[in-house]
C-alpha positions in Angstrom: 63.5 100.3 -93.9 60.1 98.9 -94.8 57.3 99.4 -92.2 55.4 96.2 -91.4 51.6 96.3 -91.3 51.3 95.7 -87.6 53.5 98.8 -86.8 51.4 101.1 -88.9 48.6 103.2 -87.4 46.1 105.0 -89.8 44.0 107.9 -88.8 40.3 107.1 -89.3 38.2 104.0 -89.0 34.6 102.9 -89.4 32.4 103.4 -86.3 32.7 100.6 -83.9 36.1 99.4 -85.0 39.0 99.6 -82.6 42.4 101.1 -83.4 45.9 100.3 -82.3 46.2 103.6 -80.5 43.4 102.4 -78.1 46.1 100.2 -76.5 48.7 101.0 -73.9 52.0 102.3 -75.4 55.2 101.2 -73.8 58.9 102.1 -74.5 61.4 99.4 -73.7 64.9 100.5 -72.5 67.6 97.8 -72.8 71.1 97.0 -73.6 71.8 95.5 -77.1 73.6 92.6 -75.4 70.2 91.5 -74.1 68.5 91.6 -77.5 67.4 88.0 -77.6 65.6 88.3 -74.3 64.1 91.6 -75.2 62.7 90.4 -78.6 60.9 87.6 -76.7 59.6 90.1 -74.2 58.4 92.5 -76.9 56.5 89.6 -78.7 54.8 88.7 -75.4 53.7 92.2 -74.7 52.3 92.7 -78.2 50.5 89.4 -77.9 48.5 90.8 -74.9 47.6 93.9 -76.9 50.3 96.4 -75.6 51.9 98.6 -78.3 55.7 98.5 -77.9 58.0 101.3 -79.0 61.6 100.1 -79.1 64.8 101.5 -80.6 66.0 98.8 -83.0 68.3 100.9 -85.1 72.0 101.6 -84.9 72.8 105.2 -84.1 74.1 106.8 -87.3 77.2 109.0 -87.1 76.2 112.6 -86.3 72.6 111.7 -85.6 70.9 113.4 -82.7 70.0 110.2 -80.9 69.0 112.0 -77.7 66.3 113.9 -79.6 65.1 110.7 -81.3 65.0 108.6 -78.2 63.5 111.4 -76.2 60.6 111.7 -78.6 60.0 107.9 -78.3 60.0 108.1 -74.5 57.7 111.1 -74.5 55.1 109.4 -76.6 55.0 106.3 -74.4 52.6 105.9 -71.4 55.2 103.8 -69.4 58.9 102.9 -69.7 60.0 99.3 -69.1 63.6 99.1 -68.1 65.3 95.7 -68.6 67.7 95.3 -65.7 70.8 93.2 -66.4 74.5 93.4 -65.7 74.8 95.0 -69.1 72.2 97.7 -68.8 73.1 98.7 -65.3 76.5 99.9 -66.5 75.2 101.4 -69.8 75.5 105.1 -70.1 72.7 105.3 -72.7 70.3 103.2 -70.6 70.9 105.4 -67.5 70.3 108.5 -69.7 67.0 106.9 -70.8 66.0 106.5 -67.1 66.8 110.2 -66.4 64.8 111.2 -69.5 61.8 109.1 -68.5 61.8 110.7 -65.0 62.1 114.2 -66.4 59.1 113.6 -68.7 57.0 112.2 -65.8 56.9 108.6 -67.1 56.1 105.6 -65.0 59.1 103.3 -64.7 58.6 99.6 -64.6 61.9 97.7 -64.0 62.1 94.1 -65.3 64.8 92.0 -63.7 66.3 89.7 -66.4 69.1 88.2 -64.2 70.9 88.5 -60.9 72.9 91.7 -60.9 75.8 90.2 -59.0 76.1 93.0 -56.5 75.8 95.8 -59.2 73.7 98.8 -58.2 71.0 100.0 -60.7 70.0 103.6 -61.1 68.6 105.1 -57.9 65.3 105.8 -59.5 65.0 102.1 -60.4 66.1 100.7 -57.0 63.1 102.5 -55.4 60.6 100.4 -57.4 59.5 96.8 -57.0 60.9 94.7 -59.8 58.9 92.4 -62.1 61.2 89.3 -61.9 62.1 87.2 -65.0 65.3 85.9 -63.3 65.8 82.4 -61.9 64.0 81.3 -58.8 65.8 81.4 -55.5 66.6 77.7 -55.9 68.1 78.2 -59.3 65.2 76.8 -61.3 64.0 78.8 -64.3 61.1 81.2 -63.6 57.9 80.8 -65.7 58.2 83.3 -68.5 54.4 83.3 -69.0 53.8 83.9 -65.3 56.3 86.8 -65.3 54.8 88.3 -68.5 51.3 88.2 -66.9 52.7 90.0 -63.9 54.3 92.6 -66.1 51.1 93.1 -68.2 49.0 93.5 -65.0 51.5 96.1 -63.7 51.5 98.1 -66.9 47.7 98.2 -67.2 47.2 99.6 -63.7 45.8 103.2 -64.0 46.2 103.0 -67.8 43.6 105.8 -68.5 45.3 108.2 -66.1 48.7 107.4 -67.7 47.4 107.9 -71.3 46.1 111.4 -70.3 49.5 112.1 -68.8 51.2 111.3 -72.1 48.7 113.3 -74.1 49.0 116.4 -71.9 52.8 116.1 -71.9 52.9 116.2 -75.7 50.4 119.1 -75.9 52.4 121.0 -73.3 55.7 120.5 -75.1 54.2 121.6 -78.5 52.9 124.7 -76.7 56.4 125.4 -75.3 58.2 124.8 -78.6 55.8 127.3 -80.3 57.1 130.1 -78.1 54.2 129.4 -75.8 51.7 130.6 -78.4 48.3 131.4 -76.9 46.4 129.6 -79.7 47.9 126.3 -78.5 46.5 126.6 -75.0 43.5 124.6 -73.7 40.0 126.0 -73.6 37.4 125.8 -70.9 36.2 122.1 -71.2 39.8 120.8 -71.7 41.0 122.8 -68.7 38.2 121.4 -66.5 39.1 117.9 -67.7 42.8 118.4 -67.0 42.1 119.7 -63.4 39.8 116.8 -62.7 42.6 114.4 -64.0 45.1 116.1 -61.7 42.9 115.5 -58.7 42.5 111.8 -59.6 46.2 111.0 -59.6 46.6 107.4 -58.4 49.0 106.5 -55.6 52.4 105.7 -57.1 51.7 107.4 -60.4 54.3 109.7 -61.9 54.1 113.4 -60.8 53.2 116.2 -63.2 56.1 117.7 -65.0 56.9 121.4 -64.8 55.9 122.0 -68.4 52.5 120.3 -67.7 51.9 122.5 -64.7 52.8 125.7 -66.6 50.6 124.7 -69.5 47.6 124.2 -67.3 48.1 127.4 -65.4 48.7 129.5 -68.5 45.6 128.0 -70.1 43.6 128.9 -67.0 44.8 132.5 -67.1 44.0 132.9 -70.8 40.6 131.4 -70.3 39.9 133.7 -67.4 40.8 136.7 -69.6 38.4 135.4 -72.3 35.7 134.8 -69.7 36.1 138.2 -68.3 35.6 139.8 -71.7 32.6 137.6 -72.2 31.2 138.6 -68.8 31.5 142.2 -69.6 29.6 141.7 -72.9 26.9 139.8 -71.0 26.7 142.4 -68.3 26.1 145.1 -71.0 23.3 142.9 -72.4 21.8 142.4 -68.9 22.0 146.1 -68.1 20.2 146.9 -71.3 17.6 144.3 -70.4 17.2 145.8 -66.9 16.7 149.3 -68.3 14.0 148.0 -70.6 12.2 146.2 -67.7 12.3 149.4 -65.7 10.8 151.3 -68.6 8.2 148.6 -69.0 7.2 148.8 -65.3 6.9 152.6 -65.5 4.5 152.2 -68.4 2.5 149.6 -66.5 2.3 151.8 -63.4 1.1 154.7 -65.5 -1.6 152.7 -67.1 -2.7 151.3 -63.6 -2.9 154.7 -62.0 -4.8 156.1 -65.0 -7.4 153.3 -64.8 -7.8 153.8 -61.0 -8.3 157.6 -61.3 -10.9 157.1 -64.0 -12.8 154.5 -61.9 -12.9 156.8 -58.9 -14.0 159.8 -60.9 -16.8 157.9 -62.5 -18.0 156.4 -59.1 -18.2 159.9 -57.6 -20.9 160.9 -60.2 -23.0 158.0 -59.3 -23.3 156.9 -63.0 -23.0 153.2 -62.7 -23.5 152.6 -66.4 -20.9 155.2 -67.3 -18.5 153.8 -64.7 -18.9 150.3 -66.1 -18.2 151.6 -69.6 -15.2 153.5 -68.4 -13.8 150.5 -66.6 -14.2 148.3 -69.7 -12.6 150.9 -71.9 -9.6 151.5 -69.6 -9.2 147.8 -68.8 -8.9 147.0 -72.5 -6.7 150.0 -73.1 -4.4 149.0 -70.2 -4.1 145.4 -71.6 -3.4 146.7 -75.0 -0.7 149.1 -73.8 0.8 146.4 -71.6 1.1 144.0 -74.5 2.5 146.7 -76.7 5.1 147.6 -74.1 6.1 143.9 -73.7 6.4 143.6 -77.5 8.5 146.8 -77.6 10.8 145.3 -74.9 11.2 142.0 -76.8 11.9 144.0 -80.0 14.5 146.1 -78.1 16.2 143.0 -76.7 16.3 141.4 -80.2 17.7 144.6 -81.6 20.4 144.7 -78.9 21.4 141.1 -79.6 21.5 141.9 -83.3 23.7 144.9 -82.6 26.1 142.8 -80.6 26.3 140.2 -83.3 26.8 142.7 -86.0 29.6 144.4 -84.0 31.6 141.2 -84.3 30.2 139.8 -87.5 30.8 142.9 -89.6 34.3 143.7 -88.4 36.7 144.4 -91.2 39.9 143.9 -89.1 39.7 140.2 -88.4 43.0 138.4 -87.7 44.4 135.2 -86.2 43.9 131.5 -86.8 41.4 129.0 -85.4 42.2 125.2 -85.7 39.4 122.8 -85.0 40.0 119.0 -85.3 37.5 116.2 -85.4 39.3 114.4 -82.5 41.6 115.3 -79.7 45.2 114.1 -80.0 45.4 110.3 -79.7 41.6 109.8 -80.2 39.8 108.1 -83.1 37.9 110.2 -85.7 35.0 108.0 -86.7 34.1 107.8 -90.4 31.4 106.2 -92.5 30.7 105.8 -96.2 28.4 108.8 -96.0 31.1 111.0 -94.5 32.0 111.9 -91.0 29.5 113.4 -88.5 32.1 116.1 -87.7 32.1 117.6 -91.2 28.3 117.3 -91.7 27.3 118.8 -88.3 29.9 121.6 -88.2 29.3 122.7 -91.8 25.6 122.8 -91.0 25.8 124.7 -87.7 28.5 127.2 -88.8 26.5 128.6 -91.7 23.4 129.3 -89.7 22.4 133.0 -89.1 23.3 134.4 -85.7 25.6 131.5 -84.8 29.3 132.3 -84.4 31.7 129.7 -85.7 32.9 129.2 -82.1 29.4 128.4 -81.0 29.0 126.0 -84.0 32.1 124.2 -82.8 30.7 123.8 -79.3 27.4 122.5 -80.6 29.3 120.0 -82.8 31.5 119.0 -79.9 28.5 118.2 -77.7 26.8 116.2 -80.4 29.9 114.2 -81.4 30.7 113.5 -77.7 27.2 112.2 -77.1 27.1 110.1 -80.3 30.5 108.4 -79.6 29.9 107.9 -75.9 32.8 110.2 -75.1 35.3 108.4 -77.3 35.7 111.3 -79.7 36.2 114.9 -78.5 36.4 117.8 -80.9 39.7 119.7 -80.3 40.1 123.5 -80.7 43.0 125.9 -80.7 42.4 129.6 -81.5 43.7 133.1 -81.3 41.1 134.9 -83.4 40.7 138.5 -82.4 36.9 138.3 -82.7 34.0 135.9 -83.1 33.5 134.9 -86.7 30.0 134.5 -88.4 30.2 132.7 -91.7 26.5 133.5 -92.4 27.2 137.3 -92.2 29.6 138.9 -94.6 31.1 142.4 -93.9 31.0 144.7 -96.8 33.8 144.1 -99.4 35.2 141.1 -97.4 37.3 138.7 -99.4 36.2 135.1 -98.8 38.2 132.1 -100.1 38.1 128.4 -99.2 40.3 125.5 -100.0 39.2 121.9 -99.4 41.5 118.9 -99.5 39.9 115.5 -99.7 42.0 112.4 -99.4 40.1 109.4 -100.7 42.3 107.1 -102.8 46.0 106.8 -102.0 48.9 105.3 -104.1 50.5 103.7 -101.0 49.4 100.4 -99.6 49.9 101.6 -96.1 46.8 103.9 -96.2 43.3 102.5 -96.7 40.7 104.1 -99.0 38.3 106.6 -97.4 35.0 106.6 -99.2 33.4 109.0 -96.8 35.8 111.9 -97.4 34.2 112.8 -100.7 30.9 113.4 -98.9 32.8 115.5 -96.4 34.1 117.7 -99.2 30.6 118.1 -100.6 29.2 119.1 -97.3 31.8 121.8 -96.8 31.7 123.0 -100.4 27.9 123.5 -100.3 28.0 125.2 -96.9 30.9 127.5 -97.8 29.6 128.5 -101.2 26.2 129.3 -99.6 28.1 131.6 -97.2 29.7 133.5 -100.1 33.1 131.8 -100.3 35.0 131.3 -103.5 35.7 127.5 -103.1 38.2 125.1 -104.5 37.6 121.4 -103.8 40.7 119.2 -104.6 40.1 115.4 -104.4 43.1 113.2 -103.8 45.7 115.9 -103.9 49.4 115.1 -104.2 52.0 116.7 -102.0 52.6 119.3 -104.7 48.9 120.0 -105.1 48.5 120.7 -101.4 51.6 123.0 -101.2 50.8 124.8 -104.4 47.1 125.3 -103.7 47.8 126.5 -100.1 50.5 128.9 -101.4 48.0 130.2 -104.1 45.3 130.8 -101.4 47.7 132.8 -99.3 48.9 134.9 -102.2 45.4 135.5 -103.5 44.4 136.8 -100.1 47.5 139.0 -100.0 47.0 140.3 -103.5 43.4 141.2 -102.7 44.8 143.2 -99.8 46.3 145.6 -102.3 42.8 146.6 -103.5 40.6 146.2 -100.5 41.4 148.7 -97.7 39.1 148.9 -94.6 37.0 152.0 -94.4 38.9 153.4 -91.5 42.3 153.0 -93.1 44.0 154.6 -96.0 45.3 152.9 -99.1 47.6 150.0 -98.6 51.3 150.5 -98.8 52.7 147.0 -98.8 56.3 146.5 -98.0 58.6 145.1 -100.7 60.4 142.7 -98.4 59.7 139.0 -98.6 59.6 136.6 -95.6 60.5 132.9 -95.9 58.7 131.7 -92.8 57.9 128.0 -93.2 58.4 126.9 -96.7 56.6 129.6 -98.7 57.6 133.2 -99.4 55.0 135.5 -97.9 54.4 139.2 -99.0 54.6 141.4 -95.9 51.5 143.5 -95.4 51.4 147.1 -94.5 47.9 147.1 -92.9 45.1 144.8 -91.7 43.0 143.1 -94.3 39.2 142.6 -94.6 39.4 138.9 -95.5 38.5 135.4 -94.2 40.0 132.2 -95.5 39.0 128.6 -94.7 41.1 125.5 -95.2 39.5 122.1 -94.8 41.3 118.7 -94.8 39.5 115.4 -94.7 41.7 112.3 -94.9 44.5 110.4 -93.3 47.0 112.1 -90.9 49.7 110.7 -88.7 52.2 111.7 -86.1 55.9 111.0 -86.3 58.6 112.0 -83.8 55.9 114.2 -82.1 55.3 116.1 -85.3 51.9 116.1 -87.1 51.6 115.5 -90.8 48.8 115.4 -93.4 49.1 112.5 -95.8 49.1 113.3 -99.5 48.0 110.8 -102.3 51.7 110.2 -103.1 53.2 110.1 -99.6 56.0 107.5 -99.6 56.6 105.5 -96.5 59.9 103.9 -97.5 61.6 105.4 -94.5 61.0 108.1 -92.0 62.8 110.9 -93.7 61.2 110.3 -97.1 57.8 110.1 -95.5 58.3 113.4 -93.9 59.4 115.0 -97.2 56.3 113.7 -99.1 53.7 114.6 -96.4 52.6 118.1 -95.4 53.6 119.2 -91.9 50.8 120.7 -90.0 53.1 123.3 -88.5 53.8 124.6 -92.0 50.1 124.9 -92.7 49.5 126.9 -89.5 52.5 129.1 -90.3 51.2 129.9 -93.8 47.7 130.6 -92.5 49.1 132.8 -89.7 51.0 134.8 -92.3 48.0 135.2 -94.6 46.1 138.4 -94.5 42.9 138.5 -92.5 41.6 135.6 -90.4 41.8 131.9 -91.1 39.9 128.8 -90.1 41.5 125.3 -90.4 39.1 122.4 -90.1 40.9 119.0 -89.8 38.7 115.9 -90.2 41.5 113.6 -89.2 43.1 112.2 -86.0 46.7 112.4 -84.9 48.3 109.0 -84.5 51.8 107.6 -84.1 53.6 105.9 -87.0 56.3 103.5 -85.9 59.1 102.0 -88.0 61.1 98.9 -87.0 64.0 97.2 -88.6 65.0 93.5 -88.1 68.6 94.4 -87.0 69.3 96.8 -84.1 
């Protein structure tokens, strides 16, 4: 199958341009016997700006059609069901209704014709139909008028429905990853999700069980992180309180000393001597007060420095942080001078005393303000500590890999001039932070897989020679794991290392899986495209298996890529 241009969604665009994913996405459920009517309906919906997902392929023998159709339904904001005498009795159509309900999708029944006494699925009979059938007097109904009614119905509460779809996909990915903590939401996303729940419109689909579990688990994990942070802040506040008490004691001592001196001098009747004494002790008190304040400020700065160093100089870092330029389904804006995401994050993350997590939050705030809330930096993490790129623990191994997709061999992906600047920003920042950096421009699929494997193996090999101070020599196991696509050496101990992988280029989503496009990605058909693009899940698996901690920075946006054939 050859994908047509209008069915193709790319990942990045110039600021101000709109993308197809900004529109409402609808899945159409129908019987093949009604194909002529459905094609006309689909053309009408696309004409008014609605993105239509429709199964137009025959089911191959042995194919898991339920999984394929289920993925299509899950990625849609609403499901349009074409009611006819054919679809009412179709086992597959009824299964699609059940699947849509289980995934919390809004159902919109379209009545193509009189059902002749046949009863539709109970979930459809409860909903008001959008009628395309003949008028009561037998006259044909206006197709344009019915299409307008359908379009108006679909666009009701569209923003709430889009968020329902996005949250459902994130919740399912979390569930399929064995409910990994690093896929849970963080504070700002949790607050947004809870506000969204409270704004549920009347008649909107309910939250699914997996969505509710995802939100609750995210809240619990955030509370644990917040509790640890509160304990850290409480320790700082207690230290500050102790310093203030000490400062007040010094001030009181100075005050009493000055008072006793004044009284003593007054008793002798020596006015000149008293005046001189007052002047001396007044100046002395001020000098001592200023010195005490300065000592307190120095102590506070020293305490903060100690807290930063406690995290920054750890030699047992582990875990992975993934930060993306845009949340799932959003646009990642790009210019010829590069994206604001890469420029701002690279700058903030290499400043002294700023943890990478803090740099991400600063970047998120700036990007959100610049784009008027249209782009939200997205974070998933399960690092065991804060990471400071500007501070390097003794003997820490630091390696970075940068993939820049600029020119592609396929016509389906547009050139991205700004990505080269992104790579330059990251390379300069990371090298200044002591990383051994490799910047690969326009990598092929093989380049990406080989360089990622090499990075992992280099970090593992360094592990053999670089043991933390509090551990003995490494005794690596001889067994080999084949997790993902790459054999990984099993480690016998923690490793004092930090790796960074940056990707700036096109990305896409297919069947609810995320892929990074290589220069030679081939879109002839879905399976070949998957084989020639790098799955994000594999990247995360390899980084997870790499010694030390890892940071993955994605300057790309997840989008859906749909294929369509002329024959169903």
